[in-house]
C-alpha positions in Angstrom: -0.4 -0.1 0.0 1.2 3.6 -1.1 0.7 6.0 2.3 -0.5 9.4 1.8 3.3 11.2 2.6 4.7 9.0 -0.8 1.6 9.3 -3.1 2.4 13.4 -2.3 6.1 13.0 -3.0 5.6 11.2 -6.2 3.0 13.9 -7.6 5.4 16.9 -6.4 8.2 14.8 -9.0 5.6 16.2 -11.6 6.9 19.3 -11.0 10.2 21.1 -11.9 10.8 22.9 -8.7 10.4 19.5 -6.6 12.4 17.4 -8.9 15.4 19.7 -8.2 14.8 20.2 -4.9 14.7 16.4 -4.0 17.0 15.1 -6.5 14.2 12.9 -7.9 12.4 11.8 -11.4 9.9 9.3 -12.0 10.1 6.8 -14.7 7.1 4.8 -16.1 6.8 1.0 -17.6 8.8 -1.9 -17.5 11.3 -1.0 -20.5 12.2 2.0 -19.4 12.6 1.2 -16.1 14.8 -1.9 -16.8 16.6 0.4 -19.2 17.5 2.6 -16.1 18.1 -0.1 -13.7 21.2 -1.6 -16.3 22.6 1.7 -15.8 24.3 4.2 -13.9 21.6 5.9 -12.3 20.9 4.9 -8.8 17.3 3.5 -7.7 15.0 5.4 -4.9 11.9 3.4 -5.1 10.0 1.3 -7.3 6.6 0.3 -7.4 4.9 -2.7 -9.0 1.4 -3.8 -9.2 3.6 -7.7 -10.1 6.8 -9.3 -9.1 8.5 -8.5 -12.7 11.8 -7.8 -11.5 14.2 -9.6 -9.6 13.2 -9.2 -5.9 16.6 -11.0 -4.9 18.4 -7.6 -6.5 15.6 -5.1 -6.1 13.9 -3.5 -3.4 10.2 -3.4 -4.6 7.3 -2.1 -3.1 4.3 -4.5 -4.6 1.0 -2.2 -4.5 -2.5 -2.5 -6.1 -3.6 -1.3 -9.6 -5.6 1.4 -8.0 -2.7 2.5 -5.8 -0.9 2.8 -9.3 -3.6 5.0 -10.6 -3.1 7.2 -7.4 0.6 7.6 -8.1 1.0 7.6 -12.0 1.0 10.5 -14.4 -0.2 8.3 -17.4 -3.7 7.7 -19.0 -3.8 3.9 -18.8 -0.8 3.6 -16.4 1.6 0.4 -16.9 2.3 -2.2 -14.0 5.2 -0.4 -12.9 6.5 3.1 -11.8 9.8 4.0 -10.5 11.7 6.8 -9.0 15.3 7.3 -9.6 18.0 9.6 -8.4 18.7 13.0 -10.8 23.1 12.2 -11.4 24.5 15.1 -11.9 25.5 16.3 -15.4 29.3 16.5 -16.7 30.5 19.3 -18.4 29.9 19.9 -21.9 33.7 20.5 -23.3 31.9 20.6 -27.1 33.7 17.8 -28.5 32.5 16.3 -31.5 29.3 17.4 -32.8 27.2 18.5 -30.4 23.3 19.3 -30.5 22.0 22.6 -29.1 18.7 23.3 -28.2 17.5 27.0 -27.8 13.7 27.1 -25.5 12.6 23.6 -27.1 9.5 23.6 -25.2 7.6 20.4 -25.9 8.3 17.7 -23.8 7.8 15.1 -27.1 10.1 17.1 -29.3 12.7 17.1 -26.7 12.4 13.5 -25.7 12.8 12.7 -29.8 15.8 14.8 -30.0 17.0 12.9 -27.2 16.5 9.7 -29.0 18.3 10.9 -32.1 21.2 11.9 -30.4 21.5 8.5 -28.9 20.9 6.5 -32.2 23.6 9.2 -34.4 25.7 8.7 -31.8 26.4 12.5 -30.4 27.2 12.4 -26.7 26.3 15.8 -25.6 23.0 17.8 -25.8 23.1 21.2 -24.3 20.2 23.3 -23.4 19.0 26.6 -22.6 17.5 27.3 -19.1 14.7 27.8 -20.5 14.0 24.7 -22.7 12.1 22.0 -21.0 13.6 19.6 -17.9 14.7 16.4 -19.3 13.3 14.9 -16.4 10.1 15.9 -17.0 8.1 12.5 -17.0 6.9 12.8 -20.4 10.7 13.4 -21.7 11.9 10.4 -20.3 8.7 8.6 -21.6 9.5 9.5 -24.8 13.0 9.2 -24.9 12.7 5.0 -24.7 15.6 4.9 -22.4 18.3 7.0 -24.2 18.3 9.5 -21.8 20.9 7.2 -19.8 23.3 7.7 -23.2 23.6 11.1 -23.7 25.0 13.7 -21.6 22.5 16.8 -21.2 23.7 20.1 -19.5 21.3 23.3 -18.8 23.4 26.3 -19.5 23.7 29.9 -20.3 23.2 29.1 -24.1 25.3 32.2 -25.1 28.1 32.1 -22.8 28.6 28.3 -24.0 28.4 29.1 -27.8 30.5 32.8 -27.3 33.3 30.7 -26.0 33.5 27.7 -28.5 36.3 28.0 -30.6 34.9 25.8 -33.5 32.0 25.9 -36.3 28.3 26.7 -35.2 25.6 26.6 -37.3 21.4 27.0 -37.3 18.5 25.7 -38.7 16.5 28.8 -40.7 14.0 28.9 -43.0 16.7 31.0 -45.5 19.8 29.9 -45.6 22.0 27.5 -47.5 20.8 24.3 -48.6 22.0 21.5 -46.3 22.1 19.2 -48.8 25.0 21.1 -50.4 26.4 22.3 -47.5 30.1 21.4 -46.7 29.5 20.0 -43.1 32.4 18.9 -40.6 32.4 16.2 -38.5 31.7 18.2 -35.2 30.5 21.6 -34.6 27.4 23.2 -32.7 24.3 22.5 -34.0 21.5 25.0 -32.9 17.7 24.4 -33.5 15.5 27.1 -31.4 11.9 27.3 -30.7 9.1 25.6 -31.9 6.8 28.8 -32.8 9.8 31.6 -32.5 13.1 29.4 -34.1 16.4 30.9 -32.7 16.3 34.1 -30.9 18.8 36.9 -32.1 20.8 36.9 -29.6 22.0 33.4 -30.0 21.8 34.2 -33.9 24.3 36.3 -33.3 27.0 33.7 -33.1 25.8 31.7 -35.8 28.6 30.6 -38.2 26.3 29.2 -41.1 22.6 29.4 -41.5 21.3 25.9 -42.7 18.0 25.1 -44.5 16.2 22.0 -45.1 14.4 23.0 -48.4 10.9 22.5 -49.2 10.3 20.0 -52.0 6.4 21.0 -51.9 5.0 23.6 -54.1 2.2 24.6 -51.4 2.7 27.7 -49.5 0.4 26.7 -46.8 2.5 23.6 -45.5 3.6 24.5 -42.0 7.6 24.1 -41.1 9.0 20.9 -40.0 8.6 20.0 -36.2 11.5 21.1 -34.6 12.4 16.8 -33.8 12.2 16.3 -37.5 14.4 18.9 -38.7 16.9 17.5 -35.7 16.6 13.9 -37.4 17.5 15.4 -41.1 20.3 17.8 -40.0 21.7 14.7 -37.6 21.8 12.1 -40.7 22.9 15.0 -43.1 26.5 15.5 -40.5 26.6 11.7 -40.6 25.9 11.2 -44.1 29.3 13.1 -44.8 31.4 11.0 -42.7 30.7 8.2 -44.5 31.4 9.9 -47.7 34.5 11.1 -46.9 
């Protein structure tokens, strides 16, 4: 049985300020929990309606489906909920290819971008302070475990880019066609806010503006979702490493 105090604590982790104060975040679903159990993340507490985890190695709290509904953030709870400790982020040196996000607000977009970084071997993801928290439960769900393999830092993005010695790229509606651009093996690629793109302040530091060209003829077509744009950008940067 889950106590009222435990329910209050778990529910509080839906808010960024309490995640930061307590240094904890939630993971839901068997696959996601197993991913984090097999990582360097430290388990704080694990609630499950079935003993599906190795009880001899993991201290689990068996609860009812009704109790799980009280603590879940999902519409359809998935058997288990775990609380993990938030690790200290490693310092980002800017080595290799780095993705930088300027005020990305949608949890689903950030979760997908983290998965893309994992898939394309991008070890460092740098976020502005007002980008959505990577330990938001919706972000964690969307990462499908990739969160444990990507180093994510929240920084003063202007200062970080200004101090960087390599090339800085950014995605825009009007820029050089990415399919014709000379793309190096390393550098910073900046992607902006879903509605407003890259801010003017950050734009002042961009070395080269890149555009993903539209092949459709309709002027009514919306611009690409930032996560979709990230997929295309990373694919192009990585494709050049195969061709050279």
